[in-house]
C-alpha positions in Angstrom: 108.1 86.2 112.0 109.2 84.2 108.9 111.4 81.2 109.2 114.3 83.0 107.6 114.1 85.9 110.0 113.9 83.5 113.0 117.0 81.7 111.8 118.8 85.1 111.5 117.7 86.1 115.0 119.0 82.8 116.5 122.3 83.3 114.7 122.7 86.8 116.1 121.9 85.5 119.6 124.5 82.8 119.3 127.2 85.2 118.1 126.4 87.7 120.8 126.5 85.0 123.5 129.9 83.8 122.3 131.1 87.4 122.1 130.0 87.9 125.7 132.1 84.9 126.8 135.0 86.1 124.7 134.9 89.6 126.3 134.7 88.4 129.8 137.7 86.0 129.2 139.7 88.8 127.6 138.9 91.5 130.2 137.4 90.7 133.6 135.8 94.1 134.1 134.3 94.4 130.6 130.9 96.1 130.4 129.5 93.2 128.5 125.8 93.8 128.9 126.0 97.4 127.4 128.2 96.2 124.6 125.9 93.3 123.7 122.9 95.7 123.7 124.7 98.0 121.3 125.8 95.1 119.0 122.3 93.6 119.0 121.0 96.9 117.7 123.8 97.1 115.0 123.4 93.5 113.8 119.6 93.7 113.7 119.6 97.0 111.7 122.3 95.6 109.4 120.0 92.6 108.7 116.7 94.5 108.5 117.7 97.8 106.9 120.7 96.9 104.8 119.8 93.3 103.9 123.0 92.0 105.4 122.2 89.4 108.0 125.7 87.8 108.3 127.2 89.1 111.5 130.7 88.6 110.1 130.3 90.7 106.9 131.5 94.2 107.3 132.4 96.2 104.2 133.2 99.9 104.3 129.9 100.8 102.6 127.9 98.7 105.1 129.6 100.1 108.1 129.3 103.7 106.8 125.6 103.3 105.9 124.8 101.7 109.2 126.5 104.2 111.5 125.9 107.5 109.5 122.5 106.8 107.9 120.5 103.9 109.5 121.4 104.5 113.1 120.7 108.2 113.3 117.4 107.7 111.4 116.1 104.8 113.5 117.7 104.8 117.0 117.4 107.4 119.8 121.0 107.7 120.9 122.4 109.7 123.8 125.7 111.3 122.8 127.7 109.1 125.2 126.1 106.0 123.6 127.1 107.2 120.1 130.7 107.7 121.3 130.8 104.0 122.5 129.5 102.5 119.2 132.8 102.5 117.2 135.0 101.3 120.1 132.5 98.5 120.6 132.5 97.6 116.9 136.3 97.6 116.9 136.3 95.0 119.7 133.6 93.0 117.9 135.7 92.9 114.8 138.7 91.6 116.8 136.4 88.8 118.1 135.2 88.0 114.6 138.7 87.7 113.3 140.0 85.8 116.2 137.2 83.2 116.1 137.2 82.8 112.3 133.8 84.5 111.8 135.3 87.4 109.7 133.6 87.1 106.3 135.9 86.8 103.3 134.1 89.6 101.5 134.6 92.0 104.4 137.1 94.9 104.2 140.7 93.9 104.5 142.5 93.8 107.8 144.5 96.8 106.8 141.4 98.9 106.1 139.6 98.2 109.4 141.5 100.6 111.6 141.3 103.6 109.2 137.6 103.0 108.2 136.3 102.6 111.8 138.6 105.4 113.0 137.1 107.8 110.5 133.6 106.7 111.4 134.0 107.6 115.0 133.7 111.3 114.2 131.3 110.7 111.2 128.8 108.8 113.5 128.8 111.7 116.0 128.4 114.3 113.3 125.4 112.3 111.9 123.8 111.8 115.3 124.0 115.5 115.9 122.4 116.4 112.6 118.6 116.6 112.9 118.2 116.4 109.1 119.7 112.8 109.2 117.3 111.8 112.0 113.7 110.8 111.4 111.0 113.0 112.9 110.4 110.3 115.5 114.0 110.1 116.7 114.1 113.9 116.9 111.0 113.9 119.1 112.0 111.0 121.3 115.5 112.3 121.6 114.1 115.5 123.0 112.1 113.4 125.4 115.2 111.6 126.5 116.9 114.9 127.2 114.0 115.8 129.5 114.5 112.5 131.5 111.6 110.6 129.9 112.1 106.8 130.3 111.4 105.7 126.8 111.1 102.0 127.8 108.3 102.8 130.2 105.1 102.6 128.2 103.1 104.8 130.5 105.7 107.5 130.6 106.2 107.3 126.8 102.5 107.7 126.3 102.4 110.7 128.6 105.2 112.4 126.8 103.6 111.8 123.4 100.3 113.1 124.7 102.1 116.3 125.8 103.8 116.5 122.3 100.5 116.0 120.5 99.0 118.9 122.5 101.6 121.4 121.4 100.7 124.0 118.7 101.4 122.9 115.1 104.4 125.2 114.8 106.1 123.8 117.9 105.4 120.2 116.9 106.9 120.9 113.5 110.0 122.6 114.9 110.6 119.8 117.4 110.1 117.0 114.8 112.6 118.8 112.4 115.2 119.9 114.9 114.9 117.8 118.0 114.9 121.0 120.1 112.3 123.3 121.5 113.8 126.4 123.3 110.6 127.8 125.0 107.6 125.5 124.6 104.3 127.3 125.3 103.4 124.5 127.6 106.5 123.1 129.3 106.6 119.3 129.9 105.4 118.3 133.4 105.7 114.5 134.0 103.0 114.2 136.6 100.5 116.4 134.6 101.3 114.4 131.4 100.7 111.1 133.1 97.3 112.2 134.4 96.3 113.5 130.9 97.5 110.3 129.2 95.4 108.2 131.6 92.3 110.3 130.8 93.1 109.8 127.1 93.3 106.0 127.4 89.8 106.1 129.1 88.4 108.3 126.2 89.8 105.9 123.6 87.6 103.1 124.8 84.6 105.0 123.5 83.3 104.7 119.9 85.0 107.3 117.6 82.9 110.4 117.2 83.7 110.6 113.5 82.2 107.2 112.6 78.6 106.1 112.2 77.5 103.4 114.6 78.6 99.8 113.7 76.2 97.6 111.7 78.1 94.4 112.1 77.9 92.6 115.5 81.0 90.8 116.8 79.2 87.5 116.1 78.4 88.5 112.5 82.0 89.5 111.9 83.2 86.1 113.0 81.0 84.5 110.4 82.4 86.4 107.4 84.5 84.0 105.3 86.8 84.3 102.3 85.3 86.4 99.5 84.2 84.2 96.6 85.6 84.6 93.1 88.7 86.4 91.7 86.6 89.4 90.7 86.5 90.4 94.4 90.3 90.8 94.4 91.2 91.6 90.8 90.2 95.2 91.2 92.4 95.9 94.2 95.5 98.0 93.2 97.6 96.6 96.1 97.2 93.0 94.9 97.8 94.1 91.3 101.0 96.0 92.3 102.2 93.0 94.4 102.0 90.7 91.4 103.6 93.2 89.1 106.5 93.7 91.5 107.0 90.0 91.8 107.0 89.6 88.0 109.5 92.5 87.7 111.9 91.0 90.3 111.7 87.5 88.8 114.9 85.5 89.4 116.8 88.4 90.8 117.6 92.1 90.7 120.3 94.2 92.3 119.5 96.3 95.4 121.2 99.2 96.9 122.9 99.4 100.3 119.6 100.3 101.9 118.0 97.2 100.4 116.0 99.0 97.7 115.8 98.8 94.0 118.1 101.3 92.2 116.7 104.3 90.4 116.6 102.7 86.9 114.9 99.6 88.3 112.5 101.8 90.2 111.7 103.8 87.1 111.0 100.6 85.1 108.7 99.3 87.8 106.8 102.5 88.1 106.2 102.4 84.3 104.9 98.8 84.7 102.6 100.0 87.4 101.3 102.9 85.3 102.8 105.6 87.6 104.2 108.7 85.8 106.4 110.4 88.4 110.0 111.5 88.7 112.3 109.0 90.4 114.6 109.6 93.4 114.7 106.7 95.7 112.4 103.6 95.7 111.5 104.5 99.3 109.8 107.7 98.0 107.2 105.7 96.2 104.4 104.1 98.3 103.1 102.3 95.3 106.2 100.1 95.4 107.1 100.3 99.1 103.7 99.1 100.3 103.8 95.8 98.5 107.6 95.5 98.8 107.5 95.5 102.6 104.5 93.1 102.7 106.1 90.7 100.3 109.3 90.7 102.3 107.3 90.2 105.5 105.3 87.4 104.0 108.3 85.6 102.5 107.4 86.2 98.9 110.6 88.3 98.4 114.1 87.6 99.7 116.9 90.1 99.9 120.4 88.8 100.4 124.0 89.5 99.2 122.9 92.6 97.4 120.1 91.0 95.4 116.3 90.6 95.7 114.6 87.6 94.3 111.2 85.9 94.4 110.5 83.3 97.0 107.8 80.7 97.5 105.9 82.6 100.3 103.2 80.9 102.4 101.0 80.5 99.3 102.0 80.7 95.6 101.6 84.0 93.9 99.6 83.4 90.7 97.6 85.7 88.4 93.8 85.6 88.2 93.8 84.3 84.6 96.2 81.5 85.4 94.6 79.9 88.4 91.5 81.7 89.8 91.3 79.7 93.0 95.1 80.1 93.6 94.8 83.8 92.9 92.1 84.3 95.5 94.2 82.5 98.1 97.3 84.6 97.3 95.3 87.9 97.2 93.7 87.2 100.5 97.0 86.2 102.0 98.9 89.3 100.8 96.1 91.7 101.9 96.0 90.1 105.3 99.8 90.2 105.6 99.8 93.9 104.8 97.3 94.7 107.6 99.0 92.4 110.1 102.4 93.9 109.3 101.2 97.5 109.7 99.4 96.6 112.9 102.6 95.0 114.3 105.0 97.8 113.4 105.7 100.9 115.4 104.2 104.1 113.9 107.6 105.5 113.0 108.3 102.4 111.0 105.2 102.7 108.9 102.7 101.1 111.3 99.1 102.1 112.0 98.7 105.2 114.2 95.0 105.1 114.9 94.3 101.5 116.1 91.7 100.4 117.1 89.8 103.3 115.6 91.4 102.6 112.2 90.0 99.0 112.2 86.5 100.4 113.0 86.9 103.0 110.2 87.9 100.3 107.7 84.8 98.3 108.5 82.7 101.4 107.6 84.8 101.9 104.4 83.8 98.4 103.3 80.1 99.2 103.4 78.4 99.9 100.1 78.3 103.7 100.8 81.9 103.9 102.0 83.1 106.4 104.6 83.3 110.2 104.4 85.4 111.5 107.3 83.7 114.6 108.7 85.4 118.0 108.9 86.5 118.5 112.5 85.8 122.3 112.1 82.1 121.5 111.8 82.0 119.0 114.7 80.3 119.5 118.0 82.1 122.4 119.9 83.0 120.0 122.7 84.9 117.9 120.2 86.6 120.9 118.6 87.9 121.9 122.0 89.2 118.4 122.8 92.7 117.9 121.3 92.6 114.2 121.9 89.4 113.7 120.0 90.8 115.7 117.1 94.0 113.7 117.4 92.0 110.4 117.0 90.5 111.8 113.8 94.0 112.8 112.5 95.6 109.5 113.3 92.8 107.5 111.5 92.9 109.9 108.5 96.7 109.3 108.3 96.2 105.5 108.2 93.4 105.7 105.6 95.4 108.0 103.4 98.4 105.6 103.6 96.2 102.7 102.6 95.0 104.8 99.6 98.6 105.5 98.7 99.6 101.9 98.5 96.4 100.9 96.7 94.6 98.9 99.3 91.8 101.4 99.7 90.1 103.7 97.2 89.1 107.3 97.6 86.6 109.1 95.3 85.6 112.7 95.9 86.6 112.6 99.5 84.8 109.3 100.3 86.9 106.2 101.2 85.8 102.9 99.7 86.9 99.4 100.7 85.9 96.1 99.1 84.6 92.7 100.1 88.2 91.5 99.8 89.5 94.2 102.1 86.7 93.5 104.6 87.7 89.8 104.8 91.3 90.9 105.5 90.2 93.3 108.2 88.1 90.6 109.9 91.2 88.3 109.7 93.2 91.1 111.5 90.5 91.5 114.2 90.5 87.7 114.7 94.3 87.7 115.1 94.0 90.3 117.8 91.4 88.4 119.8 
């Protein structure tokens, strides 16, 4: 976590602690714990998804985007919880105003009642609309309706194992609508838990779709930083990261979702050599991949509706300006990308196939690269094992995502890594030890 994010987190904790005291003083029987959990989610998403970390800043656009776009897309919400969000926010606004934390650029006092009142129905309508939810919130929301405890790792793994075993059409329907009227294989908690335990045991084995490893654990530990800028200069992800930083420069405006606008996105795609129609920046992995990593690493800062370059852990310099400095930056940004994807949940862009994905990347970085086998030609025992096919699918997804952002190459169906990527993968493995 960067120093900026840690500061924001501490500020949220302080405000919520003070709010809890304020609520108890104002109303002895107040359900403070539930309200604080709701507010913690609202404030965290406002900071992370809308680039608005100040707990006291609440404009009409921010409140609307948060309750009708961000929350439905990212949070699994029972209907009764959705109904409590606006009343909780109304009380929080009262606290902010009474304690002097209400930001001067927030909506006026006269607007608050009307805006939040209208959002009470709009938030319910958005939460009920499966097209406004992500595929993961649709799936997990269905699990919640079945009584799955989403905070229990074993039970969640069991439910997802059941979901992954459904026919393609049923999985698609559930991910798009959040409903499944008559599943071909109804969810059974005890059976799903047993199957998930067996899956975990299988995953400790070497992936069937990869050749045997050639590097020992000891040899991997001895791999050091690749020498010379040429090892990094050919990596599209590194090139895109530097182009993005040059484009942002001293500052560019961002939208309510913390992205570059359409015209800015179009300019950046042109600079990257990408010829494609523009909708939202979030639709272009060539930008989103480095954008997220540069924000994670502290090379980009988004605040008060603008994005600007920041110092980062090491300076971002081009290869022709400072070869040694370029190598240091390129290694840092590649490693930050892998670490960030490893730390994120899969629905937030994280890896799906770890630790198999790390093993696959090591193979990709061999001279011959990696050609993932066709499951339909695999051993019959593998073809009939949905979990083994699932392992292949999750790794394929991860590799294709890395190709999309430019970290990995693919040529005629064969994935190719580089010495630079290999060093970053080894750094990831060391971090996990």
